[in-house]
N, C-alpha and C positions, 0 to 999 in steps of 0.2 A: 671387653674381651678382645684379645688380639686375633684378627681374622686369619683364616687359613687361605693363603694366596698361592698362586702358581710358583712364585719364586721361593716361598717357604717350603713348598712341596718338593723342590728340586734339591735342596741341601739343608742339612740339619743346622739348627741355630746353636747347638750345644756340643755335639760330639764330632769326632774326626770322621772324614770321608772313609767309606769302606769298612766301617766298624763291624757291620753284620754281613759282609760279603759271603755268599754261599749259604746263608741261613734261609730256612723256609718257615714261614709263619702263616697261621690262620687267625683272622680277627673276626669274631662274630659281631653282628650289629655294626658293620664297618661302613654303612652308607651315610651316617650322619654323626654329628656331635663328637663325643669322645672317641668313639670307634673309628671315625674317619681320621681324626688327628693322629691316633695311634698308627693306623695303616700308613699314612703319609710319612710319619717320622721313621718308621721301620724301613720303608722303601727308600727313603732318602739316605739311609745308612747302608744300603746295598742288599737288604733282604728281599726275597721273592715273597710277596704277600698275596694271600687269597682272602678277600672279604666276602662275607655271606650275610644274608638277611632275607626277609620275606618279600621285599619290594625291589624289583630290578632297577627302577629309575634312580633312586639315590645311590645305589651301588655303582651304577655306570658313571654317575657324577664324580664319585671318588676315584674311579679308574681314570677319568679324563683329567683329573688334577695332577696325575703323576705321568708326565709325558715320556718318561724313559721306559714305560711298559712293564714296570716291576709289580704292578697290581693287576690282578684279575678278579672277576666277580663271579660268584655262583649263588643262585637263588636257593635258599634252604630255610626251612622252618625247623629250628633246633628242637622243637618239641616232638618232632616226628622221627622215630628211630631209623626208618628206611632212608629218609632224606639225609640224615646225619651220616649214615654209613656211606651213601653214595658220594657225599661231599668229601669225606675223609679219604675214601678210596681214590677219588679223582685227583686230589692233591698229591697223595703218595705215589700214584702211578705216574704222574707227570714229573715229579722231582726225585722220587726214590728216598725221601726223608721228610720228616716234619720236626722242626727243632723247637718251635714255640707255638703255643696256643694261648690266645687272649680271649677269655670268656667275657665279652663286653655286652652282648645282647641281654636285654632285660626290660622290665617295664613295670609300672604301677600306676595307680590313679589316686588322686587326693580325695579322701572320704572319711567321715567319722566311722569308727569301728562298728557302731550299731547299724550303719547303712551299707556295710559290705555284705553282699549276698554270698552264699556258699559257692555259686558259680564264679563270682568275681574273685573270691579268695583263691579258689582252685586254679583259675587262669594265671594269677600272678605266681603261685607256687610252681605250676608246671613250667612256665617260661623261665623263671629265675633259678629254680632248684633242679627240676628234672632236666631242663635244657642244658644247664651247665654240666650235670652229671653225664648225660648222653654224649656231649661233645668231648668231655675229658676222658671218659672211658674209651670211646672210639679211637681217639688220637693216641692214647697210651697203648692200647692193645695192638693197634695196627702198626704204629711207627716207633714210639718211644721205648717201650719195654724191649722189643727186639733189638733196638739200637743201643740200649743201655745208657740212654741219655735223653734229656728233654726238659723243657720248662713250660709251666702253666701259670698264667696270671689271670685271676678272676677279679673283675671290677665289682665292688660292693658299694655300700653307702655309709656315710657318717651323718649324724652322731650315733654312738653306740648305747647311749643311756636311754634310748626310747625315741620313737618317731611318731608322735601323735598325728593322727590323720593318715597314717600309712602302716597300720598294723600288719597287713598282709606282706608288704615289702620288708618291714622290719624283721618279721619271722623268716622270710625267704633269705635275706642277706645274711642273717646270723647263721642259717643252715649252710650257706655256701662257704662262709669263713671257716666254720668248723670242719667242713668237708675238706678244704684245702689243708688244714692242720693235720687231719687224720691221714690223708693220702700222702702228705709229706713224710710221715713216719713209715707207712706201709711200703711206699714206692721208692724210698731212699735206696733200697737194695738194688733197684733198677737204674740208679743214677738220675732220677727225675726229681726236680725241685719244683715246689708249688707254693704260691703265695697269693695273697689278696691285697688289692689296693682299695681302701675305703675312701671314696671320693666325697668331699663335701659339696657345697653348693657351687656349681660351675655354670658359667654363662653360655650354655648351649642354646640353640634356637628353640628347642622344646621348652626349656625352663623360662626363657625370656618371653615367649609368645603364647604358651599354652597354660601356664599357671596363672592363678588370679593375680591381677596387677598389684593389689596391696601386699601380697606375699613377696613378689619380685622387688617391690620398692623397699620393703622393710628388712629383707634378709641380711643385708650387709651389716646392719646394726646388731645382729645376733652373733657376728663373727669377731673374735678379738682383734684380728688384723684389719678389720674394718672394710673388707672388700670380698667379693666372690672370686672364685678361682677361674682359671682359663683351661681350655681343653689341652693346650700345649703342656701345661704343668703336669697333667696326668700322663700324657704321651711320653714326656721326657723320662718319667720314672719307669714306665714300661721299658723304654729303650735301655735304661740303666740296668734293669733286672735281666734283660735279654743279653746284655754284654757280659764279658768275662768278670766284670765287677760284681755281678749278681750270682756268681756260681756257688757261693757259700751262704746265700740268703735263702732260707727255706722254712716253711711252716709258720710264717708270720703274717700279720696284717699291718700294712703300712698306711697310716691315716693321713690324708692330704686335705685339710679342711680349715687352715688358718687358725688352729687351736680351738675350734668350736667344740670338739669332743671334750675338752677340759674345762669349759666354762659356758655360762649361759648367755654371754653377750660381751660387748666391748667393755673394757675396764678403763676408768671406773664407771659404774652406772650413774646416771644423772642424779639419782636419789642420794648418793653418798659422795658427791663431788661439789666443789665450790664453783663460783661463776666462771672461773678460768679452766675448769675441767680437771683440777687437781683433786685427788682423793683426800677425804678427811683423814686426819691422823689424831691419835690420842694425845691430848695435851700432856706435856712432861713438866713435872714440878721442878722449879729451879733448885739447884744445889744450895744447901745452907752455907 
């Protein structure tokens, strides 16, 4: 994984300077991992970014990585309606607009379905689905619908053909994706575009240090490209959607997972390859 450094935080590696000058963004879960990378990328392009999360320490670390002062932090539990309303009002009162909401905050835990308690299932649904809804509804009604414009990007998960060991998260992320599709139709009349980015396995600190080591060691072999993704690769796509290039992209799910959604592993599998890694092919009869 390419590390997030101070120099990377000051200038984008992909887009022109000032691309998002004047834009105002909120990034939930902006204290670590993908959310931090998104906040730094948007700020490096000129956006004024507010990051939110439940813990102040990682949020302040994100703020410190952007020396130009374009990122501010507000502690907020997105599951709590009053806290969400206070957050959105604070950003709107400060800037007079909110152009982009990135619903990145979420969470899950690895467990077989039969071991997930009702409380555990409910916790994941509340954070991923209800939290995303509260943030999206608050930003839309406070800022985007009155302005007749706005963009929402929700970070979900790949693969889409089922996630054994994460039944709660699989259900939650599917709900979020369909929520984005539905709202993209309803709120098109307000000039709001909504999309989801389904992230595959990305080398965040959480994934690399908190998941069982055998899973971390083996996951690249389940990805056709043969590697895990980086936080920057997700952040760059968010920046693309935030830019004018994303103005006509709405109601879709953009999957960023090295083709894992389309396949169960690297091609060819060892069982159907020769010693050099070439896939077996059907023998062709010579022409008479």
